[in-house]
ZALUMZA-748231 format. One record per residue (C-alpha): residue number from 0; x, y, z. Coordinates in Angstrom, 3 decimals, m for minus. Example, Ala and Ser with C-alpha at 12.3 -4.5 7.8 and 13.67 -1.06 7.14 Angstrom:
! ZALUMZA-748231
[0; [12.300; m4.500; 7.800]]
[1; [13.670; m1.060; 7.140]]
This chain:
! ZALUMZA-748231
[0; [12.535; 14.364; 27.298]]
[1; [11.145; 12.440; 24.301]]
[2; [11.952; 13.648; 20.842]]
[3; [9.184; 15.624; 19.163]]
[4; [7.849; 15.341; 15.638]]
[5; [5.452; 17.291; 13.452]]
[6; [3.407; 14.773; 11.427]]
[7; [2.085; 16.393; 8.236]]
[8; [m0.620; 14.382; 6.503]]
[9; [m3.667; 14.789; 4.329]]
[10; [m6.573; 14.759; 6.768]]
[11; [m8.476; 11.787; 5.377]]
[12; [m5.333; 9.632; 5.655]]
[13; [m5.614; 10.040; 9.441]]
[14; [m9.093; 8.499; 9.566]]
[15; [m9.650; 5.547; 11.856]]
[16; [m11.118; 3.503; 9.024]]
[17; [m10.420; 3.283; 5.319]]
[18; [m8.128; 1.517; 2.902]]
[19; [m4.436; 0.910; 2.480]]
[20; [m3.299; 4.527; 2.818]]
[21; [m5.099; 4.908; 6.152]]
[22; [m3.762; 1.584; 7.436]]
[23; [m0.200; 2.457; 6.435]]
[24; [m0.532; 5.919; 8.032]]
[25; [m1.712; 4.450; 11.330]]
[26; [1.141; 1.970; 11.276]]
[27; [3.725; 4.711; 10.709]]
[28; [2.287; 6.702; 13.609]]
[29; [2.226; 3.680; 15.942]]
[30; [5.830; 2.850; 15.080]]
[31; [7.017; 6.436; 15.579]]
[32; [5.263; 6.724; 18.924]]
[33; [6.702; 3.367; 20.026]]
[34; [10.117; 4.687; 18.947]]
[35; [9.750; 7.472; 21.504]]
[36; [8.584; 10.319; 19.258]]
[37; [5.941; 12.670; 20.665]]
[38; [3.897; 13.384; 17.527]]
[39; [1.876; 16.494; 16.739]]
[40; [m0.389; 15.802; 13.745]]
[41; [m0.867; 18.611; 11.244]]
[42; [m3.688; 17.571; 8.905]]
[43; [m4.402; 19.415; 5.676]]
[44; [m6.887; 19.318; 2.826]]
[45; [m6.024; 18.867; m0.857]]
[46; [m6.113; 21.954; m3.056]]
[47; [m9.657; 22.013; m4.424]]
[48; [m9.666; 25.506; m5.915]]
[49; [m11.346; 25.865; m9.310]]
[50; [m8.087; 26.961; m10.934]]
[51; [m6.355; 23.839; m9.613]]
[52; [m9.121; 21.562; m10.881]]
[53; [m8.839; 23.154; m14.302]]
[54; [m5.043; 22.778; m14.319]]
[55; [m5.376; 19.083; m13.502]]
[56; [m7.342; 18.601; m16.709]]
[57; [m4.128; 19.243; m18.607]]
[58; [m1.551; 18.061; m16.045]]
[59; [m2.285; 14.979; m13.937]]
[60; [0.986; 15.050; m11.973]]
[61; [0.400; 14.507; m8.234]]
[62; [2.973; 17.258; m7.642]]
[63; [0.590; 19.849; m9.090]]
[64; [m0.678; 21.808; m6.053]]
[65; [m1.039; 18.749; m3.782]]
[66; [m2.093; 20.723; m0.694]]
[67; [m4.221; 23.692; 0.261]]
[68; [m2.306; 26.998; m0.027]]
[69; [m2.880; 27.769; 3.665]]
[70; [m0.710; 24.810; 4.690]]
[71; [2.540; 26.787; 4.471]]
[72; [1.253; 29.420; 6.886]]
[73; [m0.004; 26.738; 9.275]]
[74; [3.400; 25.039; 9.243]]
[75; [5.093; 28.336; 10.087]]
[76; [2.721; 28.852; 13.010]]
[77; [3.337; 25.293; 14.273]]
[78; [7.144; 25.572; 14.170]]
[79; [7.050; 28.940; 15.937]]
[80; [4.926; 27.520; 18.758]]
[81; [7.026; 24.399; 19.365]]
[82; [10.551; 23.246; 18.709]]
[83; [10.451; 19.982; 16.747]]
[84; [13.265; 17.502; 16.363]]
[85; [11.670; 15.977; 13.250]]
[86; [9.135; 16.780; 10.578]]
[87; [7.497; 13.672; 9.108]]
[88; [5.918; 13.949; 5.654]]
[89; [3.228; 11.298; 5.215]]
[90; [3.331; 10.304; 1.503]]
[91; [6.257; 10.899; m0.795]]
[92; [4.531; 13.681; m2.771]]
[93; [4.957; 15.891; 0.320]]
[94; [8.696; 15.918; m0.331]]
[95; [7.714; 18.979; m2.368]]
[96; [7.491; 20.797; 0.992]]
[97; [11.217; 20.220; 1.552]]
[98; [12.590; 23.538; 0.199]]
[99; [10.015; 25.555; 2.155]]
[100; [10.619; 23.578; 5.357]]
[101; [14.350; 24.228; 5.085]]
[102; [13.629; 27.947; 5.131]]
[103; [11.544; 27.883; 8.344]]
[104; [13.031; 25.053; 10.429]]
[105; [16.082; 25.210; 12.674]]
[106; [19.177; 23.602; 11.178]]
[107; [19.073; 20.594; 13.521]]
[108; [15.460; 19.619; 12.686]]
[109; [15.365; 16.644; 10.336]]
[110; [12.861; 16.159; 7.525]]
[111; [11.798; 12.531; 6.957]]
[112; [9.546; 11.297; 4.159]]
[113; [7.245; 8.406; 5.057]]
[114; [6.758; 6.851; 1.635]]
[115; [3.816; 4.606; 0.787]]
[116; [5.429; 3.838; m2.559]]
[117; [6.649; 5.799; m5.553]]
[118; [3.984; 7.176; m7.889]]
[119; [5.801; 6.477; m11.197]]
[120; [5.854; 2.723; m10.513]]
[121; [2.099; 2.208; m10.626]]
[122; [1.700; 4.933; m13.244]]
[123; [3.804; 2.834; m15.629]]
[124; [1.652; m0.220; m14.909]]
[125; [m1.461; 1.857; m15.593]]
[126; [m0.016; 3.068; m18.901]]
[127; [0.927; m0.507; m19.811]]
[128; [m2.530; m1.934; m19.084]]
[129; [m5.049; 0.875; m19.639]]
[130; [m6.029; m0.243; m23.161]]
[131; [m6.945; m3.812; m22.215]]
[132; [m8.357; m3.422; m18.702]]
[133; [m11.208; m1.119; m17.530]]
[134; [m8.997; 1.159; m15.421]]
[135; [m9.797; 4.774; m14.607]]
[136; [m7.205; 7.520; m14.448]]
[137; [m5.594; 10.257; m16.487]]
[138; [m2.296; 10.559; m18.296]]
[139; [m2.093; 14.214; m19.219]]
[140; [m0.608; 15.830; m21.208]]
[141; [0.803; 12.463; m22.370]]
[142; [2.523; 9.365; m21.022]]
[143; [6.139; 10.323; m21.726]]
[144; [5.710; 13.932; m20.588]]
[145; [3.851; 12.975; m17.396]]
[146; [6.298; 10.240; m16.373]]
[147; [9.219; 12.572; m17.037]]
[148; [7.697; 15.394; m15.013]]
[149; [7.003; 13.165; m12.026]]
[150; [10.454; 11.549; m12.044]]
[151; [12.190; 14.926; m12.249]]
[152; [10.072; 16.254; m9.393]]
[153; [10.765; 13.169; m7.271]]
[154; [14.509; 13.533; m7.839]]
[155; [14.598; 17.292; m7.246]]
[156; [12.690; 17.245; m3.972]]
[157; [14.758; 14.397; m2.500]]
[158; [17.625; 16.893; m2.199]]
[159; [15.769; 18.857; 0.487]]
[160; [14.989; 15.995; 2.896]]
[161; [17.178; 14.133; 5.375]]
[162; [15.809; 10.639; 4.929]]
[163; [13.098; 8.382; 3.565]]
[164; [11.303; 5.465; 5.222]]
[165; [10.015; 3.024; 2.589]]
[166; [7.769; 0.004; 3.043]]
[167; [9.458; m2.464; 0.697]]
[168; [13.023; m3.228; m0.432]]
[169; [12.113; m2.292; m4.022]]
[170; [10.945; 1.175; m3.005]]
[171; [14.046; 1.634; m0.866]]
[172; [16.235; 0.890; m3.885]]
[173; [14.258; 3.353; m5.980]]
[174; [14.760; 6.011; m3.310]]
[175; [18.503; 5.451; m3.461]]
[176; [18.309; 5.684; m7.266]]
[177; [16.565; 9.057; m6.882]]
[178; [19.377; 10.253; m4.626]]
[179; [17.646; 10.263; m1.240]]
[180; [20.396; 10.907; 1.339]]
[181; [19.419; 8.151; 3.812]]
[182; [16.942; 5.333; 3.271]]
[183; [15.456; 2.527; 5.352]]
[184; [12.684; 0.088; 4.608]]
[185; [10.459; m1.057; 7.446]]
[186; [8.665; m4.443; 7.295]]
[187; [4.908; m4.647; 7.685]]
[188; [3.356; m5.398; 11.047]]
[189; [0.691; m8.114; 11.202]]
[190; [m1.785; m8.252; 14.087]]
[191; [m3.524; m11.570; 14.723]]
[192; [m7.330; m11.330; 14.411]]
[193; [m8.237; m14.933; 13.546]]
[194; [m11.591; m15.697; 11.991]]
[195; [m13.848; m18.599; 12.913]]
[196; [m12.888; m20.338; 9.675]]
[197; [m15.619; m22.488; 8.123]]
[198; [m14.556; m22.907; 4.485]]
[199; [m16.975; m23.758; 1.719]]
[200; [m15.293; m26.284; m0.623]]
[201; [m14.180; m24.682; m3.870]]
[202; [m14.851; m21.137; m2.661]]
[203; [m11.875; m18.796; m3.071]]
[204; [m11.840; m15.106; m2.263]]
[205; [m10.320; m11.880; m3.510]]
[206; [m10.510; m8.464; m1.848]]
[207; [m8.618; m5.440; m3.070]]
[208; [m8.686; m2.256; m5.099]]
[209; [m9.854; m3.490; m8.482]]
[210; [m8.996; m0.179; m10.141]]
[211; [m5.343; m0.764; m9.219]]
[212; [m3.636; m2.033; m12.388]]
[213; [m1.408; m4.747; m10.811]]
[214; [m4.355; m6.131; m8.784]]
[215; [m6.708; m6.335; m11.741]]
[216; [m4.032; m7.719; m14.063]]
[217; [m3.217; m10.532; m11.633]]
[218; [m6.822; m11.468; m10.941]]
[219; [m7.728; m11.456; m14.647]]
[220; [m4.650; m13.583; m15.420]]
[221; [m5.639; m16.430; m13.087]]
[222; [m9.274; m16.269; m14.212]]
[223; [m8.062; m16.541; m17.799]]
[224; [m6.158; m19.721; m16.918]]
[225; [m9.152; m21.175; m15.076]]
[226; [m11.315; m20.501; m18.136]]
[227; [m8.792; m21.924; m20.597]]
[228; [m8.289; m25.053; m18.506]]
[229; [m12.034; m25.416; m17.886]]
[230; [m11.495; m25.684; m14.134]]
[231; [m14.644; m27.002; m12.460]]
[232; [m15.909; m26.804; m8.894]]
[233; [m14.160; m23.483; m8.159]]
[234; [m15.661; m20.027; m7.649]]
[235; [m13.769; m16.802; m6.951]]
[236; [m15.743; m14.428; m4.743]]
[237; [m14.719; m10.854; m5.652]]
[238; [m15.056; m8.134; m3.022]]
[239; [m14.535; m4.694; m4.509]]
[240; [m15.919; m2.001; m6.765]]
[241; [m18.935; m3.338; m8.668]]
[242; [m18.120; m1.660; m11.971]]
[243; [m14.983; m3.711; m12.489]]
[244; [m16.251; m6.800; m10.639]]
[245; [m19.215; m6.903; m13.011]]
[246; [m16.820; m6.602; m15.963]]
[247; [m14.930; m9.627; m14.643]]
[248; [m18.132; m11.608; m14.112]]
[249; [m19.234; m10.897; m17.673]]
[250; [m15.964; m12.361; m18.982]]
[251; [m15.254; m15.201; m16.561]]
[252; [m17.756; m17.783; m15.340]]
[253; [m15.685; m18.480; m12.221]]
[254; [m16.449; m15.032; m10.750]]
[255; [m19.119; m14.383; m8.135]]
[256; [m19.536; m10.661; m7.461]]
[257; [m19.862; m9.753; m3.799]]
[258; [m19.387; m5.983; m4.090]]
[259; [m18.147; m3.653; m1.378]]
[260; [m18.530; m4.814; 2.246]]
[261; [m18.043; m3.224; 5.634]]
[262; [m15.488; m4.753; 7.995]]
[263; [m17.927; m7.065; 9.796]]
[264; [m19.502; m8.341; 6.595]]
[265; [m16.080; m8.822; 5.005]]
[266; [m14.877; m10.902; 7.963]]
[267; [m18.016; m13.072; 7.764]]
[268; [m17.516; m13.532; 4.023]]
[269; [m13.782; m14.333; 4.312]]
[270; [m14.465; m16.956; 6.971]]
[271; [m16.114; m19.068; 4.243]]
[272; [m13.168; m18.947; 1.808]]
[273; [m10.978; m21.983; 1.293]]
[274; [m8.200; m19.491; 0.526]]
[275; [m7.531; m15.767; 0.262]]
[276; [m6.102; m15.037; m3.201]]
[277; [m3.498; m12.338; m3.749]]
[278; [m2.204; m12.739; m7.326]]
[279; [0.398; m10.112; m8.289]]
[280; [2.630; m10.882; m11.269]]
[281; [4.432; m7.542; m11.619]]
[282; [6.301; m5.334; m9.151]]
[283; [4.005; m2.557; m7.841]]
[284; [4.752; 0.358; m5.535]]
[285; [4.814; m0.005; m1.756]]
[286; [3.338; m3.072; m0.091]]
[287; [m0.146; m4.549; m0.075]]
[288; [m2.014; m3.828; 3.148]]
[289; [m4.687; m6.307; 2.052]]
[290; [m2.184; m9.119; 2.502]]
[291; [m1.744; m8.040; 6.124]]
[292; [m5.496; m8.319; 6.513]]
[293; [m5.514; m11.824; 5.064]]
[294; [m2.634; m12.842; 7.300]]
[295; [m4.359; m11.405; 10.368]]
[296; [m7.406; m13.575; 9.628]]
[297; [m5.146; m16.667; 9.756]]
[298; [m6.825; m18.375; 6.829]]
[299; [m5.027; m20.067; 3.911]]
[300; [m3.403; m17.627; 1.475]]
[301; [m2.092; m18.069; m2.052]]
[302; [0.112; m15.230; m3.278]]
[303; [3.342; m14.540; m5.186]]
[304; [6.820; m13.268; m4.345]]
[305; [5.767; m9.856; m5.686]]
[306; [2.552; m10.020; m3.686]]
[307; [4.339; m10.504; m0.355]]
[308; [6.892; m7.694; m0.932]]
[309; [7.467; m5.732; 2.261]]
[310; [6.599; m8.659; 4.550]]
[311; [8.970; m10.855; 6.499]]
[312; [8.456; m13.725; 8.943]]
[313; [10.636; m16.261; 10.625]]
[314; [8.595; m19.410; 10.025]]
[315; [5.837; m20.698; 7.773]]
[316; [4.147; m18.458; 5.234]]
[317; [1.501; m18.419; 2.513]]
[318; [1.650; m20.626; m0.547]]
[319; [3.539; m18.807; m3.326]]
[320; [3.236; m19.371; m7.076]]
[321; [4.820; m16.923; m9.486]]
[322; [2.997; m17.602; m12.766]]
[323; [m0.771; m17.629; m13.387]]
[324; [m0.611; m21.306; m14.336]]
[325; [1.264; m22.267; m11.168]]
[326; [m1.106; m20.096; m9.136]]
[327; [m4.147; m21.988; m10.433]]
[328; [m2.444; m25.329; m9.752]]
[329; [m1.823; m24.153; m6.171]]
[330; [m5.478; m23.178; m5.763]]
[331; [m6.684; m26.528; m7.111]]
[332; [m4.413; m28.394; m4.693]]
[333; [m6.266; m27.083; m1.653]]
[334; [m8.378; m30.035; m0.624]]
[335; [m9.546; m29.836; 3.033]]
[336; [m6.361; m31.459; 4.366]]
[337; [m4.024; m29.253; 2.302]]
[338; [m6.009; m26.138; 3.187]]
[339; [m5.783; m26.875; 6.904]]
[340; [m2.048; m27.492; 6.575]]
[341; [m1.633; m24.176; 4.740]]
[342; [m3.628; m22.414; 7.425]]
[343; [m1.182; m23.643; 10.046]]
[344; [1.714; m22.312; 7.941]]
[345; [0.018; m18.902; 7.785]]
[346; [m0.455; m18.961; 11.568]]
[347; [3.267; m19.660; 11.995]]
[348; [4.084; m16.709; 9.749]]
[349; [1.850; m14.378; 11.755]]
[350; [3.368; m15.531; 15.040]]
[351; [6.907; m14.922; 13.726]]
[352; [6.233; m11.573; 11.994]]
[353; [7.703; m8.268; 13.232]]
[354; [5.898; m6.430; 16.001]]
[355; [5.387; m2.698; 16.410]]
[356; [8.118; m2.768; 19.061]]
[357; [10.658; m4.511; 16.818]]
[358; [9.956; m2.193; 13.867]]
[359; [10.106; 0.809; 16.230]]
[360; [13.606; m0.283; 17.239]]
[361; [14.661; m0.085; 13.566]]
[362; [13.022; 3.323; 13.222]]
[363; [14.722; 4.592; 16.381]]
[364; [18.115; 3.505; 15.085]]
[365; [17.445; 5.167; 11.725]]
[366; [16.375; 8.460; 13.288]]
[367; [19.409; 8.487; 15.583]]
[368; [21.823; 8.028; 12.702]]
[369; [24.016; 10.737; 11.166]]
């Protein structure tokens, strides 16, 4: 008989469409099922009670009432109805369920956190950049208190789980630092969905969460260099939230605001880019699912070592440049011949990237361990 697993996840993370969290959730589920785990999803809603909303005005920790109060009862009902070999917690904040799960699960049932990246990492980037970039978010009651609370909660709840699956080597190291008993990092899976590429000369493209501090910092940094160097003949098409895209356009003449697009419109837009830009010059949490999208399109990509964290391939790869100045030089080098050559290198990377089956083999070995 296959092993069985209860998959606990916020309901909107299980949606068939959406952003990085939804993509990462689907990938975890595909890998687990390919590893031979018969999954039973248990979706839940966030705690939206008035008292909780008021508490969050003075405490913005994600560990403050992260799930509806009825979830504990629903877990008890689920584990009474079926005997599970594993409980999978989708997102590291659900490690807070660990002590309760220990009290209702049989001793041989293992609790595994499926981490999308540690909250304090990006929180520190937000704190570092919030005064010079138009980022939204709260740091309450204060930066030092909030960071301390979250770190202590992360460390405390790791004692009640059996293992953590991370999506980058950096996050795996942080999990070990927090004292997680067993840790593995699983590389990202890239599925080939090539576009009919018809690049417009000088047109570069960016798509991502602009309200994410590392994304916005990196994009602003290369635009600053383009402005300072008076780069001509280059436009950066920005797909994302209009509020911040408009802020960029008001500051940098190289920006053309596209706004939010659905999947079909985004694919049509990206097919006209000479290159997909992914400038990250700090070390964020998790891994960028947008890079997987760019890779799947098999168009030229310019990124950084930090930008491609969590990805591996056997051959080829995007063009990497690890300073804003070097990044702009790389972009300017992409004449039609160089762009076509880079596209072929991206295609080689996609062809030699891990598959669901190969990642599932790593997961299976991890779950079978002591």
